[in-house]
TIPATI-130717 format. One record per residue: chain; residue in one letter; z, y, x of N, C-alpha, C in turn. Coordinates in steps of 0.05 Angstrom, whole numbers, plus 32768, in hexadecimal, padded with zeros to 4 digits. Example, Ala and Ser with C-alpha at 12.3 -4.5 7.8 and 13.67 -1.06 7.14 Angstrom:
2
  kette  rest   nzz   nyy   nxx  cazz  cayy  caxx   czz   cyy   cxx
      A     A  809C  7F8E  8108  809C  7FA6  80F6  809C  7FBE  8108
      A     S  808E  7FD3  8101  808F  7FEB  8111  809D  8001  8102
//
This chain:
104
  kette  rest   nzz   nyy   nxx  cazz  cayy  caxx   czz   cyy   cxx
      A     M  7C4F  8054  7D79  7C69  805D  7D7B  7C78  8050  7D86
      A     K  7C80  8037  7D82  7C92  8026  7D87  7C8A  801B  7DA4
      A     L  7C71  8019  7DA3  7C67  8011  7DC3  7C68  8027  7DE3
      A     L  7C68  8040  7DCF  7C6B  8053  7DE7  7C90  8052  7DF0
      A     A  7C9E  804E  7DD8  7CBA  8052  7DD8  7CC3  8036  7DEE
      A     I  7CB9  8022  7DE7  7CBB  800A  7DFA  7CB9  8013  7E0D
      A     T  7C9B  8015  7E13  7C96  8020  7E34  7CA9  802D  7E40
      A     G  7CAD  804B  7E2F  7CBC  8056  7E40  7CD7  804F  7E45
      A     F  7CE4  803F  7E3B  7CFE  8031  7E3A  7CFC  801D  7E53
      A     M  7CE1  8012  7E5B  7CD9  7FF9  7E6F  7CDB  800F  7E87
      A     F  7CD0  801F  7E7E  7CC5  803A  7E9B  7CE7  8040  7EA2
      A     L  7CED  8046  7E9B  7D11  8052  7E9A  7D2A  8038  7EA2
      A     A  7D21  8025  7E9E  7D32  8011  7EA7  7D26  8002  7EC2
      A     A  7D0F  800B  7EC7  7D01  8000  7EE0  7D09  8016  7EF8
      A     T  7D05  802B  7EF0  7D0D  8040  7EFF  7D30  803D  7F0B
      A     L  7D3E  8036  7EF4  7D5E  803B  7EF5  7D5A  8024  7F09
      A     A  7D51  8010  7F05  7D5E  7FF6  7F14  7D56  7FFC  7F38
      A     A  7D3B  8006  7F32  7D34  800D  7F50  7D41  801D  7F58
      A     A  7D57  8036  7F4E  7D67  8046  7F5C  7D7F  803D  7F5D
      A     A  7D8D  802B  7F57  7DA6  801F  7F5B  7DA5  801B  7F74
      A     P  7DC2  801D  7F7E  7DCE  8016  7F96  7DD5  7FFA  7F9B
      A     V  7DD4  7FFA  7FB6  7DC8  7FD8  7FBA  7DEC  7FDA  7FC8
      A     F  7DFC  7FC4  7FC4  7E12  7FC7  7FCC  7E1B  7FAD  7FDE
      A     K  7E22  7FAD  7FFA  7E26  7F9B  800A  7E3E  7F98  8015
      A     P  7E43  7F7B  8017  7E61  7F73  8019  7E6C  7F81  8031
      A     M  7E81  7F95  8037  7E91  7F96  804F  7EAD  7F89  804B
      A     S  7EB3  7F8B  8069  7EC7  7F82  8077  7EDA  7F9E  8081
      A     M  7EF1  7F99  8082  7F04  7FAF  8091  7F1C  7FA4  809D
      A     D  7F22  7FAC  80AC  7F36  7FAD  80C2  7F4A  7FBD  80C1
      A     F  7F6A  7FB6  80B6  7F7C  7FC1  80AC  7F91  7FC8  80CD
      A     P  7F99  7FDA  80CD  7FA8  7FE8  80E4  7FBB  7FD8  80EE
      A     Q  7FC4  7FD2  80FF  7FDC  7FBE  810A  7FF2  7FBF  80F7
      A     D  7FFA  7FDA  80E9  8012  7FDD  80DF  8010  7FCE  80C2
      A     A  7FF8  7FC8  80BB  7FF9  7FB9  809B  8003  7F9F  80A6
      A     A  8005  7F8F  80BA  8008  7F72  80C0  8030  7F74  80B3
      A     G  8040  7F8C  80B3  8061  7F87  80AF  806C  7F9A  80C9
      A     F  8087  7F9E  80BB  8093  7FAC  80CD  80A2  7F97  80E5
      A     P  80A7  7FA9  80FB  80B3  7F8F  8115  80C6  7F88  8112
      A     D  80C9  7F77  8124  80DC  7F5E  811A  80FB  7F70  811B
      A     G  810A  7F60  810E  812E  7F69  810B  8131  7F59  80F8
      A     P  8153  7F64  80EE  815B  7F55  80DA  8150  7F57  80C2
      A     N  814E  7F45  80AE  8143  7F4F  808F  8129  7F56  8092
      A     V  8118  7F56  80A9  80F8  7F57  80AE  80EB  7F54  8092
      A     K  80F1  7F34  8090  80E0  7F2C  8071  80E0  7F3C  805B
      A     T  8101  7F44  8053  8107  7F4F  8039  8100  7F6C  8041
      A     V  80FD  7F7B  8051  80ED  7F8F  8055  80CC  7F8E  8053
      A     N  80BD  7F7E  8065  80AB  7F7C  8062  809F  7F73  803A
      A     Q  80AE  7F63  8033  80B0  7F5D  8012  80B4  7F78  7FFC
      A     N  80C4  7F86  8002  80CC  7F98  7FEF  80B8  7FB0  7FFB
      A     C  80B6  7FC3  800E  80AF  7FD6  8021  808A  7FD9  801F
      A     L  8086  7FC1  8028  8064  7FCC  8028  8058  7FC8  800E
      A     A  8065  7FBE  7FF5  805C  7FC4  7FDF  8055  7FEB  7FD6
      A     C  805A  7FF2  7FE5  8059  8012  7FDE  804C  8020  7FEE
      A     H  8055  8019  800A  804D  802A  8027  804B  8013  803C
      A     S  803B  8023  804F  803D  8016  806C  8052  8017  8078
      A     S  8050  8000  808E  8071  7FFD  80A1  8069  8025  80AF
      A     D  8058  802E  80B1  8050  804B  80C8  805B  8059  80AE
      A     M  805B  805C  809A  8066  806A  808C  8089  8073  8090
      A     V  808E  805A  8091  80AA  8059  809C  80BA  805C  80B3
      A     L  80AC  804E  80C3  80B2  8051  80E4  80A6  8068  80EE
      A     D  8095  807C  80E7  8093  8097  80F0  80A4  80AC  80EC
      A     Q  80C4  80A6  80D7  80D6  80B2  80CE  80E6  80BA  80EA
      A     P  80F5  80C8  80E9  810B  80D1  80FB  811E  80B8  80FB
      A     L  812B  80B0  810D  813C  80A5  8113  8157  80A7  80FD
      A     L  8163  80A4  80F2  816D  80A0  80DD  8188  8090  80DB
      A     P  81A4  809E  80D6  81B9  8089  80D1  81B8  8075  80BC
      A     R  81CB  8068  80BA  81CF  8051  80A9  81CB  8063  808A
      A     T  81E0  8074  808B  81E3  8083  806D  81CE  8096  8068
      A     A  81B9  8097  8078  819F  80AF  806B  818C  8091  8062
      A     W  818E  8078  8072  8179  8066  8071  8181  805C  804F
      A     A  81A0  805C  8047  81A6  804A  8033  81A3  8062  8020
      A     A  819A  807D  8024  8190  8095  800F  8179  8093  800A
      A     E  816C  808A  8018  814E  808B  801A  8144  8070  800F
      A     V  8153  805C  800D  8150  8047  8000  8156  8042  7FE3
      A     T  816F  8052  7FE0  8171  8054  7FBD  8162  806C  7FB8
      A     K  8157  8080  7FC3  8141  8095  7FB2  8129  8080  7FB0
      A     M  8121  8071  7FBB  8108  805C  7FBF  810B  804E  7F9D
      A     R  812E  804A  7F99  812B  8032  7F89  812C  8045  7F70
      A     N  813A  8066  7F69  8143  806D  7F5B  8136  8088  7F50
      A     A  8127  8093  7F65  810C  80A7  7F60  80EC  8097  7F5C
      A     Y  80E9  8085  7F68  80D4  807A  7F6F  80CD  8062  7F62
      A     K  80F0  8055  7F53  80EC  8040  7F44  80D7  8025  7F53
      A     A  80E4  8024  7F6E  80DD  8010  7F79  80EC  7FEF  7F71
      A     P  80E2  7FE3  7F69  80F4  7FC2  7F5D  8105  7FB8  7F70
      A     I  8112  7FBF  7F84  8123  7FBD  7F8F  813F  7FB0  7F89
      A     G  8149  7F98  7F91  8161  7F8D  7F88  8172  7F9A  7F98
      A     D  8191  7F9E  7F8E  81A3  7FA0  7F9E  81AD  7F96  7FB8
      A     A  81A7  7F76  7FB5  81A7  7F69  7FD1  8195  7F6E  7FDB
      A     D  817F  7F70  7FD5  8164  7F76  7FE7  8167  7F98  7FF4
      A     A  8176  7FA8  7FE6  8175  7FC5  7FEF  8187  7FC4  800B
      A     A  819D  7FB3  8004  81AE  7FB3  801D  81A0  7FAE  8034
      A     L  819A  7F98  8032  8188  7F89  8045  8176  7F9C  8056
      A     I  8165  7FA7  804D  8155  7FBF  8052  8164  7FD2  805E
      A     V  8179  7FE1  8058  8190  7FF6  806A  818D  7FE3  807F
      A     D  8194  7FC8  807C  819D  7FBD  809E  818E  7FBE  80B2
      A     Y  8171  7FB4  80A4  8157  7FB8  80BA  8152  7FCF  80C0
      A     L  815C  7FEB  80B0  814F  8002  80B0  8167  800B  80C9
      A     A  8185  800B  80CA  8193  8015  80D4  818F  8005  80EB
      A     A  8185  7FE6  80EE  818B  7FD6  8107  8171  7FE1  811C
      A     T  8160  7FE8  810B  8142  7FF4  8118  8136  8007  811C
      A     H  813C  8016  810F  8133  8038  8107  814E  8046  810B
      A     A  8164  804B  811D  8179  805D  8116  8181  8063  8134
      A     P  818D  807B  8133  8197  8082  8153  819C  8074  8157
      A     P  81A4  806E  817A  81B4  805E  818A  81DB  8064  817E
//
């Protein structure tokens, strides 16, 4: 009986090993926006804070907004979504958005 159990286990193990998927290494090219936001005042601060949660396209696909609306958006990110952005960085982010993505 022990021989049958061991043989059955060995057969099962061999069958599972033969059916196991083979994983191959992959490489991935990220879209251009993954590199960060376009140049502008305080872009380094914007990249360091905003790209942690979303792509630059997510921000830049929004309509052009006035400074007050961008300030409200940054406040929402901090309060509602708990983005770990300090007061000083929040002001720099608003400056960037107002300079680069606001109506003329």
